[in-house]
C-alpha positions as CSV (number, residue, x, y, z in Angstrom):
1,S,-8.8,-23.0,-21.8
2,G,-5.8,-23.7,-19.6
3,V,-3.7,-20.9,-21.3
4,S,-2.7,-17.8,-19.4
5,P,-4.0,-14.4,-20.6
6,A,-0.5,-13.3,-21.5
7,T,0.2,-16.4,-23.6
8,R,-3.2,-16.1,-25.2
9,E,-2.5,-12.6,-26.4
10,M,0.9,-13.6,-27.7
11,V,-0.7,-16.3,-29.8
12,R,-3.5,-14.0,-31.1
13,A,-0.9,-11.4,-32.1
14,A,1.1,-14.1,-34.0
15,V,-2.1,-15.3,-35.7
16,A,-2.9,-11.7,-36.8
17,R,0.7,-11.0,-38.0
18,L,1.1,-14.3,-40.0
19,G,-2.4,-14.4,-41.4
20,Y,-2.8,-17.9,-40.0
21,Q,-5.9,-19.9,-40.9
22,P,-6.8,-23.1,-38.9
23,D,-6.1,-26.3,-40.8
24,R,-9.2,-28.5,-40.2
25,A,-7.5,-31.7,-41.2
26,A,-4.5,-31.1,-38.9
27,R,-6.8,-30.0,-36.1
28,E,-8.8,-33.2,-36.3
29,L,-5.7,-35.3,-36.6
30,S,-4.4,-33.8,-33.4
31,N,-7.7,-34.8,-31.8
32,R,-7.2,-38.3,-33.2
33,R,-10.3,-38.1,-35.4
34,P,-9.3,-38.1,-39.1
35,V,-11.3,-36.2,-41.6
36,T,-13.7,-38.5,-43.5
37,V,-13.9,-37.9,-47.2
38,G,-17.0,-39.4,-48.9
39,L,-16.4,-40.7,-52.4
40,S,-19.7,-39.9,-54.1
41,T,-20.5,-41.2,-57.6
42,A,-23.4,-39.6,-59.6
43,Y,-26.6,-41.7,-59.4
44,G,-26.6,-44.3,-62.2
45,H,-23.0,-43.6,-63.2
46,R,-21.1,-46.8,-64.2
47,R,-18.1,-47.4,-61.9
48,L,-16.7,-50.6,-63.1
49,I,-14.7,-48.9,-65.9
50,P,-10.9,-48.8,-66.3
51,F,-10.7,-45.0,-65.7
52,F,-12.5,-45.1,-62.4
53,M,-10.6,-48.0,-61.1
54,L,-7.2,-46.4,-61.9
55,F,-8.3,-43.0,-60.6
56,L,-9.4,-44.7,-57.3
57,E,-6.0,-46.4,-57.0
58,H,-4.1,-43.1,-57.4
59,L,-6.6,-41.3,-55.1
60,M,-6.0,-43.8,-52.3
61,D,-2.3,-43.5,-52.7
62,E,-2.5,-39.7,-52.4
63,L,-4.8,-39.9,-49.4
64,A,-2.7,-42.5,-47.6
65,T,-0.3,-39.8,-46.3
66,S,-2.7,-36.8,-46.3
67,G,-4.5,-37.3,-42.9
68,L,-7.7,-37.9,-44.8
69,R,-9.8,-41.1,-44.7
70,L,-11.7,-42.1,-47.8
71,R,-15.1,-43.8,-47.5
72,D,-17.4,-44.9,-50.2
73,V,-20.8,-43.1,-49.9
74,P,-23.8,-44.4,-51.8
75,T,-26.0,-42.0,-53.8
76,G,-29.7,-41.9,-53.3
77,R,-32.3,-41.7,-56.0
78,D,-32.5,-38.0,-55.4
79,G,-28.9,-37.8,-56.6
80,L,-27.5,-36.7,-53.2
81,P,-25.0,-38.5,-51.0
82,A,-26.9,-40.8,-48.7
83,E,-24.5,-40.7,-45.8
84,P,-22.7,-37.8,-44.0
85,A,-19.0,-37.1,-44.3
86,D,-16.7,-34.2,-43.4
87,A,-16.0,-33.5,-47.1
88,Y,-16.7,-35.1,-50.4
89,M,-15.1,-36.1,-53.7
90,L,-17.7,-36.0,-56.4
91,F,-17.3,-38.3,-59.4
92,G,-19.4,-38.5,-62.5
93,A,-20.0,-34.8,-63.3
94,H,-23.0,-33.9,-65.3
95,P,-25.2,-30.8,-65.9
96,D,-27.4,-29.7,-63.1
97,D,-25.7,-32.1,-60.6
98,P,-27.8,-31.8,-57.5
99,R,-24.9,-32.7,-55.2
100,V,-23.1,-29.4,-56.1
101,S,-25.9,-27.1,-55.0
102,D,-26.8,-29.2,-52.0
103,L,-23.3,-29.2,-50.6
104,Q,-22.7,-25.6,-51.4
105,S,-25.9,-24.6,-49.5
106,R,-24.8,-26.6,-46.5
107,G,-21.2,-25.3,-46.5
108,V,-19.8,-28.8,-46.8
109,P,-16.3,-28.9,-48.5
110,F,-16.1,-30.8,-51.7
111,V,-14.1,-31.3,-54.9
112,L,-15.7,-32.0,-58.2
113,I,-13.9,-34.4,-60.7
114,G,-15.1,-32.4,-63.6
115,H,-15.7,-28.7,-64.1
116,Q,-18.2,-26.0,-63.3
117,D,-17.9,-22.3,-62.9
118,G,-17.5,-21.2,-59.3
119,V,-16.8,-24.8,-58.1
120,R,-13.6,-26.3,-56.8
121,S,-12.8,-28.8,-59.4
122,V,-10.3,-30.7,-61.5
123,A,-10.6,-32.5,-64.9
124,A,-8.6,-33.5,-67.9
125,D,-8.9,-31.0,-70.7
126,D,-11.4,-33.2,-72.6
127,V,-12.3,-30.5,-75.2
128,A,-8.6,-30.2,-76.2
129,G,-8.4,-34.0,-76.3
130,G,-11.2,-34.3,-78.8
131,R,-9.7,-31.5,-80.8
132,R,-6.3,-33.2,-80.9
133,A,-7.8,-36.5,-82.1
134,A,-9.6,-34.6,-84.9
135,E,-6.6,-32.7,-86.0
136,H,-4.5,-35.9,-86.2
137,L,-7.1,-37.6,-88.3
138,L,-7.5,-34.6,-90.6
139,R,-3.8,-34.4,-91.1
140,L,-3.9,-38.0,-92.3
141,G,-6.6,-37.1,-94.8
142,H,-9.6,-38.5,-93.0
143,T,-12.4,-36.1,-93.7
144,R,-15.2,-38.6,-93.1
145,A,-15.2,-39.8,-89.5
146,L,-17.4,-41.5,-86.9
147,H,-17.4,-40.5,-83.2
148,V,-18.2,-43.4,-80.9
149,T,-19.2,-42.2,-77.4
150,G,-21.2,-42.9,-74.3
151,E,-24.1,-41.0,-72.8
152,L,-23.6,-37.3,-73.8
153,G,-25.2,-36.3,-70.5
154,S,-21.8,-37.1,-69.1
155,Q,-19.6,-34.0,-68.9
156,A,-16.5,-35.8,-70.1
157,M,-18.3,-37.5,-73.1
158,A,-19.9,-34.2,-74.1
159,D,-16.6,-32.3,-73.9
160,R,-14.7,-34.8,-76.0
161,A,-17.4,-34.8,-78.6
162,A,-17.5,-31.0,-78.6
163,G,-13.8,-30.6,-79.3
164,F,-13.8,-33.3,-82.0
165,L,-16.8,-31.8,-83.9
166,A,-15.5,-28.2,-83.6
167,A,-12.2,-29.1,-85.2
168,Y,-13.9,-30.8,-88.1
169,A,-16.2,-27.8,-88.6
170,E,-13.3,-25.4,-88.5
171,A,-11.5,-27.5,-91.1
172,G,-14.6,-27.3,-93.4
173,A,-14.8,-31.1,-93.4
174,P,-18.2,-33.0,-93.3
175,E,-19.6,-33.2,-89.8
176,P,-18.7,-36.5,-88.2
177,R,-21.5,-38.9,-87.3
178,V,-22.0,-39.3,-83.5
179,L,-22.8,-42.8,-82.4
180,E,-23.9,-43.1,-78.8
181,C,-23.5,-46.5,-77.1
182,D,-26.1,-47.7,-74.6
183,D,-23.3,-49.5,-72.7
184,L,-20.0,-47.7,-72.1
185,S,-17.9,-50.9,-72.7
186,A,-16.1,-52.7,-75.5
187,L,-19.1,-54.9,-76.0
188,G,-21.4,-51.9,-76.2
189,A,-19.2,-50.3,-78.8
190,Y,-18.9,-53.5,-80.8
191,R,-22.7,-53.8,-81.0
192,A,-23.3,-50.2,-81.9
193,V,-20.6,-50.1,-84.6
194,A,-21.6,-53.5,-86.0
195,R,-25.2,-52.2,-86.4
196,D,-24.0,-48.9,-87.9
197,L,-21.6,-50.2,-90.5
198,A,-24.2,-50.8,-93.2
199,D,-25.6,-47.3,-93.0
200,S,-22.5,-45.1,-93.1
201,A,-19.2,-44.7,-94.8
202,Y,-16.1,-43.4,-93.0
203,T,-12.4,-43.9,-92.9
204,A,-11.7,-43.0,-89.3
205,V,-13.2,-43.5,-85.9
206,F,-12.6,-41.5,-82.7
207,A,-13.8,-43.4,-79.6
208,A,-14.4,-41.5,-76.4
209,T,-12.5,-44.2,-74.4
210,D,-9.9,-46.8,-75.1
211,E,-12.4,-49.5,-74.2
212,L,-14.9,-48.2,-76.8
213,A,-12.0,-48.0,-79.3
214,N,-11.2,-51.7,-78.8
215,G,-14.9,-52.6,-79.3
216,A,-15.0,-50.6,-82.5
217,I,-11.9,-52.3,-83.8
218,A,-13.4,-55.7,-83.2
219,A,-16.5,-54.8,-85.0
220,L,-14.5,-53.5,-88.0
221,A,-12.4,-56.6,-88.1
222,D,-15.5,-58.9,-88.1
223,A,-16.8,-56.8,-91.0
224,G,-13.6,-57.5,-93.0
225,L,-12.1,-54.0,-92.5
226,R,-8.5,-53.6,-91.5
227,V,-7.2,-51.1,-89.0
228,P,-5.5,-48.9,-89.9
229,S,-5.3,-49.8,-93.7
230,D,-9.1,-49.3,-94.2
231,V,-10.1,-47.4,-91.1
232,S,-8.0,-45.5,-88.6
233,V,-9.0,-45.5,-85.0
234,V,-8.2,-43.1,-82.1
235,G,-9.1,-43.8,-78.5
236,F,-9.0,-41.7,-75.3
237,D,-7.3,-42.3,-71.9
238,D,-4.2,-44.3,-72.7
239,M,-5.1,-46.9,-70.1
240,P,-2.6,-49.6,-69.1
241,E,-3.2,-52.8,-71.1
242,V,-6.5,-51.5,-72.5
243,G,-5.1,-48.7,-74.6
244,E,-1.4,-49.6,-74.9
245,D,-1.6,-50.6,-78.6
246,L,-3.9,-47.7,-79.7
247,T,-3.3,-44.3,-81.1
248,T,-5.0,-42.4,-78.2
249,V,-5.3,-39.2,-76.2
250,R,-3.5,-39.6,-72.9
251,Q,-4.9,-38.0,-69.8
252,D,-2.7,-37.8,-66.6
253,I,-4.9,-39.7,-64.2
254,A,-2.3,-39.6,-61.4
255,A,-2.1,-35.8,-61.8
256,I,-5.9,-35.5,-61.6
257,A,-6.0,-37.5,-58.3
258,R,-3.1,-35.6,-56.8
259,T,-4.7,-32.2,-57.7
260,A,-8.0,-33.4,-56.3
261,V,-6.4,-34.1,-52.9
262,E,-4.6,-30.7,-53.0
263,L,-7.9,-29.0,-53.7
264,L,-9.6,-30.9,-50.9
265,H,-7.0,-29.6,-48.5
266,E,-7.7,-26.1,-49.8
267,A,-11.4,-26.6,-49.3
268,L,-10.9,-27.7,-45.7
269,N,-8.6,-24.7,-45.1
270,G,-11.1,-22.2,-46.6
271,A,-8.8,-21.2,-49.5
272,P,-10.3,-19.5,-52.6
273,V,-12.2,-21.7,-55.0
274,R,-10.3,-22.6,-58.2
275,G,-10.7,-25.0,-61.0
276,V,-7.9,-26.9,-62.7
277,R,-7.7,-28.4,-66.2
278,V,-5.0,-31.0,-66.6
279,P,-3.4,-31.0,-70.1
280,V,-3.7,-34.0,-72.4
281,S,-1.4,-35.3,-75.1
282,L,-1.8,-37.4,-78.3
283,V,0.1,-40.7,-78.4
284,V,0.4,-42.0,-82.0
285,R,0.7,-45.8,-82.3
286,G,-0.4,-48.4,-84.8
287,T,-4.1,-47.8,-85.3
288,T,-3.9,-44.7,-87.5
289,A,-2.4,-44.2,-90.9
290,E,-2.8,-41.9,-94.0
291,R,-6.0,-42.3,-95.9
292,R,-5.5,-44.5,-99.0
């Protein structure tokens, strides 16, 4: 309204010629109402872990100049976001996540921190990370290994385990034992490994997070085993302070957050759906050595 017919036709012609698509975020910024992004964590998913806190820090930095406003949205017992938002960032990916189908059915834009076919998503290449940990340990002669992990219903935990086990199988080595911890923390890993030591023999441990790796190292030390002289240990994440002394698989958390915001803008603008896997790398430090 308020535009002459001649001007309106000129604008429509330019839209058609340029293939212009409205930018929802920009439109709402011009109306002085920012787009609200709901941060939704899967029901029951533990949030007070180093990865989530660092991811959140990077995410807030990216959103600060994006015209998007982040709001923490609780998750109901039905697994769905309990409060409305213009768009969502979904954390804690797992199979049959009800949030995905619900938001898709309602046409609400979202980005999954994880991966799923046909879903706009971003995640570290966790399968490749597990494989790189295995290949490193196998090169050092460690054919008997233990994998310390969290709940395998978690997509990240399952992918890391899958890559690790696949590499051992392809090498013709004995299948590593998988030890699930009830508590995804250093204390949880300490308790699980301490209980397990009497029942198994291995010369290497791959832990699904740096926090779990530190708990495993503490349990090994209390049992009189030296790292890496007796047992080599590999972590995952390369978290500041937590993993800085570990041989570990580094994931680029800043790149994951940056890509998540890019994908969210694409969702708001109606761009084609795409999934992104962020490469990982192995960082060798002082917790792994050749098998004696």
